[in-house]
C-alpha positions as CSV (number, residue, x, y, z in Angstrom):
1,M,-0.1,0.2,0.3
2,A,1.1,3.4,-0.7
3,R,2.4,6.0,1.6
4,Q,1.5,9.7,1.4
5,D,4.7,10.4,0.5
6,G,4.1,8.2,-2.5
7,S,6.5,5.4,-1.4
8,R,5.2,1.7,-0.7
9,P,6.7,-0.9,1.2
10,G,9.7,-3.1,-0.8
11,P,11.2,-6.5,0.1
12,K,13.3,-7.1,3.0
13,L,17.1,-6.4,2.2
14,G,19.9,-7.9,4.9
15,G,16.5,-8.4,7.4
16,R,15.2,-4.8,6.9
17,R,11.9,-4.0,4.4
18,I,13.1,-0.9,2.5
19,R,11.2,1.7,0.9
20,L,10.5,2.3,-2.6
21,Q,9.9,5.6,-4.4
22,C,8.7,6.3,-7.9
23,V,11.3,9.5,-9.2
24,P,10.1,11.1,-12.1
25,E,12.9,11.8,-14.4
26,V,13.0,13.1,-18.3
27,L,15.0,11.1,-20.9
28,D,14.5,11.7,-24.5
29,G,11.8,14.6,-24.1
30,R,9.3,12.4,-22.6
31,R,9.1,12.1,-18.4
32,V,10.2,8.6,-16.9
33,D,9.4,7.4,-13.5
34,F,12.4,5.7,-11.7
35,V,11.5,3.0,-9.0
36,A,14.3,3.5,-6.0
37,A,15.0,2.6,-2.7
38,R,13.8,6.4,-1.2
39,G,17.1,8.4,-0.6
40,D,19.1,6.9,-3.2
41,R,19.4,7.8,-6.3
42,P,17.3,6.0,-9.4
43,C,18.4,2.7,-10.4
44,T,21.7,2.6,-13.1
45,A,20.8,-0.5,-14.5
46,V,17.3,0.6,-14.9
47,R,18.4,4.1,-15.8
48,R,20.7,2.6,-18.8
49,V,17.7,0.4,-20.0
50,L,15.4,3.2,-20.4
51,R,18.2,5.1,-22.1
52,L,19.1,2.3,-24.6
53,E,15.4,1.8,-25.7
54,P,14.5,5.0,-27.7
55,A,18.2,4.7,-29.3
56,V,17.3,1.3,-30.3
57,T,13.8,2.1,-31.8
58,R,15.8,4.6,-33.7
59,A,18.2,2.4,-35.1
60,G,15.5,0.2,-35.9
61,K,13.7,3.1,-37.7
62,T,16.5,4.2,-39.8
63,A,17.3,0.1,-41.0
64,L,13.1,0.2,-41.8
65,R,14.0,3.2,-44.2
66,A,17.2,1.9,-45.8
67,L,15.5,-1.2,-46.4
68,L,12.5,-0.3,-47.5
69,G,14.4,2.4,-49.9
70,L,17.2,-0.3,-51.0
71,A,13.7,-2.4,-51.5
72,L,11.9,0.2,-53.5
73,L,15.4,0.5,-55.9
74,A,16.0,-2.8,-56.1
75,A,12.3,-3.4,-57.7
76,L,12.9,-0.6,-60.1
77,L,16.0,-1.7,-60.8
78,M,14.2,-5.1,-61.4
79,L,11.7,-3.8,-64.1
80,A,13.8,-1.4,-66.0
81,K,16.7,-4.1,-67.7
82,P,19.4,-4.3,-65.3
83,Q,22.0,-4.6,-68.2
84,T,20.7,-1.4,-70.1
85,L,21.1,0.5,-66.6
86,W,24.6,-0.6,-66.4
87,S,25.4,-0.4,-69.9
88,A,24.4,3.7,-69.5
89,L,26.1,4.1,-66.7
90,R,29.5,2.8,-67.4
91,G,28.8,5.2,-70.9
92,A,28.3,8.3,-68.7
93,D,29.9,11.1,-70.2
94,G,32.5,12.3,-67.5
95,R,32.6,16.0,-69.2
96,W,29.1,16.3,-68.0
97,L,29.5,14.4,-64.8
98,L,32.2,16.6,-63.7
99,A,29.6,19.7,-64.9
100,G,27.4,18.5,-62.9
101,L,29.1,18.1,-59.4
102,A,30.4,21.2,-59.8
103,V,27.3,23.4,-60.6
104,A,25.7,21.0,-58.1
105,V,27.9,22.6,-55.0
106,A,27.5,26.3,-56.5
107,S,24.0,25.5,-55.9
108,N,24.3,25.2,-52.2
109,V,27.3,27.7,-51.7
110,V,24.7,29.9,-52.8
111,S,22.4,28.3,-50.4
112,A,24.5,28.5,-47.4
113,W,25.0,32.2,-48.2
114,R,21.2,32.2,-48.3
115,W,20.6,30.8,-44.9
116,R,23.4,33.1,-43.7
117,L,21.2,36.5,-44.8
118,L,18.4,34.4,-42.4
119,V,20.6,33.9,-39.2
120,R,21.7,38.6,-39.5
121,F,18.1,39.2,-40.6
122,F,17.9,37.3,-36.5
123,Q,19.8,39.6,-35.7
124,A,22.4,36.5,-34.8
125,D,26.2,35.7,-36.0
126,L,27.2,33.6,-38.6
127,Q,30.5,33.8,-40.2
128,P,31.0,33.0,-44.0
129,G,33.1,30.1,-43.1
130,Q,31.0,28.3,-40.4
131,A,28.0,28.5,-43.1
132,L,29.7,26.5,-45.4
133,R,31.2,24.0,-43.1
134,W,28.3,23.7,-41.9
135,Y,26.2,23.3,-44.6
136,F,27.9,21.3,-46.4
137,Q,29.0,19.1,-42.9
138,A,24.7,18.7,-43.6
139,I,24.9,17.4,-47.1
140,G,26.9,14.7,-45.8
141,L,24.5,13.7,-42.8
142,N,21.5,14.3,-45.3
143,A,23.4,11.7,-47.7
144,L,23.2,8.6,-45.0
145,L,20.1,10.1,-42.6
146,P,16.6,8.9,-42.9
147,G,14.2,12.3,-43.9
148,A,16.7,13.5,-46.2
149,V,17.3,17.1,-45.5
150,V,15.7,16.9,-42.0
151,G,19.0,15.2,-40.2
152,G,21.2,18.0,-41.6
153,D,18.7,20.6,-40.7
154,V,18.7,19.6,-37.0
155,F,22.2,19.5,-37.7
156,R,22.8,23.3,-38.7
157,A,20.4,24.3,-36.0
158,V,22.2,23.0,-32.8
159,M,25.8,23.8,-34.5
160,L,24.4,27.6,-34.4
161,R,22.9,27.6,-31.1
162,R,25.8,25.8,-29.6
163,A,27.8,28.7,-31.5
164,G,26.2,31.2,-28.6
165,Q,23.4,32.2,-31.1
166,P,20.1,33.0,-29.2
167,V,17.8,29.3,-29.6
168,A,14.9,31.0,-31.3
169,A,17.3,32.6,-34.5
170,S,18.8,29.4,-34.6
171,T,15.7,27.3,-35.5
172,A,13.9,30.0,-37.2
173,S,16.5,30.3,-39.8
174,V,16.6,27.0,-40.2
175,L,13.2,26.3,-41.1
176,L,12.0,29.9,-42.7
177,D,15.4,28.2,-45.2
178,R,13.8,25.2,-46.2
179,I,10.5,27.0,-46.9
180,S,12.0,29.6,-48.8
181,G,13.8,26.4,-50.9
182,L,10.7,24.6,-51.5
183,W,8.7,27.9,-52.2
184,M,10.9,28.4,-55.1
185,L,10.9,24.9,-55.9
186,C,6.9,24.2,-55.8
187,G,6.9,27.5,-57.6
188,L,9.2,26.9,-60.4
189,G,7.9,23.5,-61.0
190,A,4.1,24.7,-61.9
191,L,5.9,27.6,-63.7
192,G,7.7,24.1,-66.2
193,A,4.4,22.6,-66.2
194,V,2.7,25.3,-67.8
195,V,4.9,25.1,-70.9
196,C,4.7,21.3,-70.6
197,A,1.1,21.4,-70.2
198,P,0.9,19.2,-73.6
199,Q,3.4,16.1,-72.5
200,L,1.8,16.0,-69.2
201,A,-2.1,16.3,-70.5
202,Q,-1.2,12.9,-72.7
203,A,0.5,11.4,-70.1
204,M,-2.6,12.3,-67.4
205,S,-5.2,11.2,-70.1
206,G,-3.2,8.1,-70.5
207,W,-3.4,7.2,-66.2
208,L,-6.6,8.5,-65.6
209,G,-8.3,6.9,-69.2
210,L,-10.1,10.7,-69.6
211,P,-9.0,13.2,-72.2
212,V,-7.8,15.9,-70.5
213,S,-7.4,19.4,-72.2
214,P,-4.0,20.7,-72.3
215,A,-5.6,24.2,-72.5
216,L,-7.0,23.6,-69.4
217,L,-4.3,22.4,-67.8
218,A,-1.6,25.1,-68.4
219,T,-4.5,27.6,-66.6
220,V,-4.8,25.8,-64.1
221,A,-0.7,25.7,-63.6
222,V,-0.7,29.2,-64.0
223,V,-3.0,30.1,-61.8
224,V,-1.5,28.1,-59.4
225,A,2.3,28.9,-59.9
226,L,1.2,33.1,-59.6
227,G,-0.6,32.4,-56.7
228,W,2.1,30.5,-54.9
229,L,5.1,32.7,-56.1
230,A,3.2,36.1,-54.4
231,L,2.4,34.4,-51.1
232,P,5.2,35.7,-49.0
233,W,4.2,39.1,-50.2
234,G,0.6,38.4,-49.4
235,L,1.3,37.4,-45.4
236,P,0.9,40.4,-44.3
237,W,-2.8,40.8,-45.3
238,L,-3.6,37.4,-44.7
239,A,-2.2,37.5,-40.9
240,H,-3.8,40.5,-39.9
241,R,-7.1,39.2,-41.1
242,L,-6.9,35.9,-39.8
243,P,-9.1,35.0,-36.2
244,Q,-6.7,36.2,-33.3
245,R,-8.1,32.9,-31.3
246,L,-6.9,29.7,-33.3
247,G,-5.7,27.5,-31.2
248,P,-2.5,26.0,-31.9
249,V,-2.0,28.4,-34.6
250,T,-2.2,31.4,-32.6
251,A,1.8,31.1,-32.1
252,A,2.6,31.0,-35.7
253,R,0.0,33.8,-36.8
254,E,1.9,35.7,-34.0
255,A,5.0,34.7,-35.3
256,V,3.7,36.0,-39.1
257,V,2.3,39.4,-37.7
258,A,5.5,40.3,-36.0
259,L,8.5,39.1,-39.1
260,T,6.0,40.5,-41.5
261,A,6.1,44.2,-39.2
262,R,9.6,44.8,-39.8
263,P,10.7,47.3,-41.7
264,D,13.2,45.0,-43.4
265,Y,11.2,41.9,-44.4
266,T,10.7,43.3,-47.8
267,R,14.5,43.9,-48.4
268,Q,15.3,40.4,-46.8
269,L,12.4,39.1,-49.3
270,A,13.5,40.3,-52.1
271,W,17.1,38.5,-51.4
272,Q,15.6,35.2,-50.2
273,V,13.7,35.3,-53.8
274,L,16.8,36.0,-55.8
275,A,18.5,33.5,-53.3
276,S,16.2,30.7,-53.6
277,A,15.6,31.0,-57.2
278,L,19.7,31.1,-58.1
279,V,19.2,28.1,-56.2
280,Q,16.7,26.4,-57.6
281,V,18.2,27.2,-61.1
282,L,21.6,25.8,-60.5
283,S,19.7,22.8,-58.7
284,A,17.9,21.8,-62.2
285,A,21.3,22.3,-64.0
286,A,23.0,19.7,-62.1
287,L,19.7,17.2,-63.0
288,A,20.8,18.1,-66.2
289,C,23.8,17.4,-66.6
290,A,23.1,14.2,-65.0
291,G,20.7,13.5,-67.8
292,L,23.0,15.0,-70.6
293,A,26.0,12.7,-68.9
294,L,23.9,9.6,-70.1
295,G,22.9,11.3,-73.1
296,V,19.4,12.3,-72.3
297,S,18.6,15.9,-73.8
298,L,15.5,17.6,-72.8
299,S,14.5,21.4,-72.2
300,W,14.7,23.6,-69.7
301,P,11.1,24.0,-68.8
302,V,11.2,20.3,-68.5
303,W,13.8,20.1,-65.9
304,G,12.3,23.4,-64.1
305,F,9.2,21.2,-63.9
306,A,10.7,17.8,-63.2
307,M,13.1,19.1,-60.3
308,A,10.0,20.0,-58.0
309,P,8.5,16.3,-58.0
310,I,12.4,14.5,-58.1
311,F,13.6,16.5,-55.1
312,L,10.1,16.9,-52.9
313,M,10.0,12.9,-53.2
314,A,13.8,12.5,-52.1
315,A,13.0,14.7,-48.8
316,L,10.1,11.9,-48.2
317,P,11.8,10.5,-44.6
318,V,10.9,7.1,-45.9
319,S,14.2,6.2,-47.2
320,V,17.5,6.9,-46.2
321,G,19.9,9.8,-48.2
322,G,16.2,9.9,-50.4
323,W,17.4,6.6,-52.7
324,G,15.0,5.0,-54.4
325,T,11.9,7.5,-54.0
326,R,14.2,9.8,-55.7
327,E,14.6,7.2,-58.4
328,A,11.1,6.2,-58.6
329,A,10.0,10.2,-58.9
330,C,12.1,10.0,-61.8
331,V,10.8,7.4,-63.7
332,A,7.5,8.7,-63.3
333,T,8.5,12.4,-63.7
334,L,10.4,12.0,-66.8
335,A,8.2,9.0,-68.5
336,P,6.0,11.4,-70.1
337,F,8.6,13.4,-71.7
338,G,9.9,10.0,-73.5
339,V,13.2,8.9,-71.2
340,A,13.3,5.3,-70.5
341,A,12.8,4.0,-67.2
342,P,16.4,2.5,-67.3
343,L,18.0,6.5,-68.0
344,A,15.2,8.1,-65.5
345,I,16.9,5.7,-62.6
346,G,20.1,6.5,-63.7
347,I,19.6,10.2,-63.7
348,G,18.5,9.9,-59.9
349,L,21.5,7.8,-58.8
350,V,24.0,10.4,-60.3
351,Y,22.2,13.1,-58.6
352,G,22.1,11.2,-55.8
353,A,26.2,10.2,-56.1
354,Y,26.4,14.2,-56.2
355,G,25.3,14.4,-52.6
356,L,27.8,11.8,-51.4
357,A,30.6,13.6,-53.2
358,Q,29.7,17.0,-52.1
359,G,29.4,15.2,-48.6
360,A,33.1,14.2,-49.2
361,L,34.5,17.0,-50.5
362,G,33.1,18.8,-47.4
363,A,34.6,16.4,-45.5
364,L,38.2,17.1,-46.7
365,A,37.8,20.7,-46.7
366,F,36.4,21.4,-43.6
367,G,36.5,18.4,-41.4
368,L,33.7,15.9,-40.1
369,P,31.8,16.8,-37.7
370,G,34.2,16.4,-34.3
371,A,32.7,14.2,-31.5
372,A,31.2,17.6,-29.3
373,E,29.3,18.4,-32.8
374,R,27.9,14.8,-33.0
375,R,26.5,14.7,-29.5
């Protein structure tokens, strides 16, 4: 029977009955009740077991995601004539491969600059060398961790905070940096869909078994693209017209109101538009170089459209480093433009290799994250 202080009679030890008490502690963000002898610290063995369980769970999830991604990639390879894919990869043009890698590196250099702009916008400090170092170290983590860009984003936020910058600025800068890139990616993808409407309409007609009007599809894509790209300029108007009490959305609404009320908001927005547009154009160019290396030549609007679903699928937290999901997106996205499945898979593999190469180059140039950085 429990006593008023929360303890209860325990087993006898050395002829004396000890008193057990529930000791609440927090491990890995959750409350854990340790049962311990009153007046003593929680049992070390119990503490170790409870600390090990979340790590084992995370490791299991990571392994499951890796297996899912590899299984998807293996299924694609089996359906897409592995010999054809191998022949295409062996005959890849090394000049286009190197050009694609150089463009991909340039894209991430601009991304690091964009992130630094946001950090300074929040009155925090981030030196150019630090921005480059942490960004390229994050790329290496992105290529090896589940959830693609999520692991690298968390790493950047943690490193900025450990450098002495405010927690709010560290988190907000990384979050808005990712949102800025996704916003421009989807906007340019929608604009590419406008030009590619005839091919997309034909493919959709085959999938749905119903006629799809290219003109209607292009009109919808124009409306979506313009509305989406204009969204940041409409945030002040939208935030002030939303109800003040929106439950869990209230904090986000207040943050948007405070952000858009700053006198330098418009200037920062202009810089973000420029940086994000440059990042996505360079990313599309890297994807195009991967295609050209395998003998696939498509127009710029096609690559502008294709990069959106390809990059978004690679970012889904259902694989490790985007392997498998990226290649599946390449097959589905490039099929309407006459690209055979083996070549589409090859393009995805080459683009994924760009990420691995950049992570390796980043490790050589800036070093691996130290032990203190990984904790």
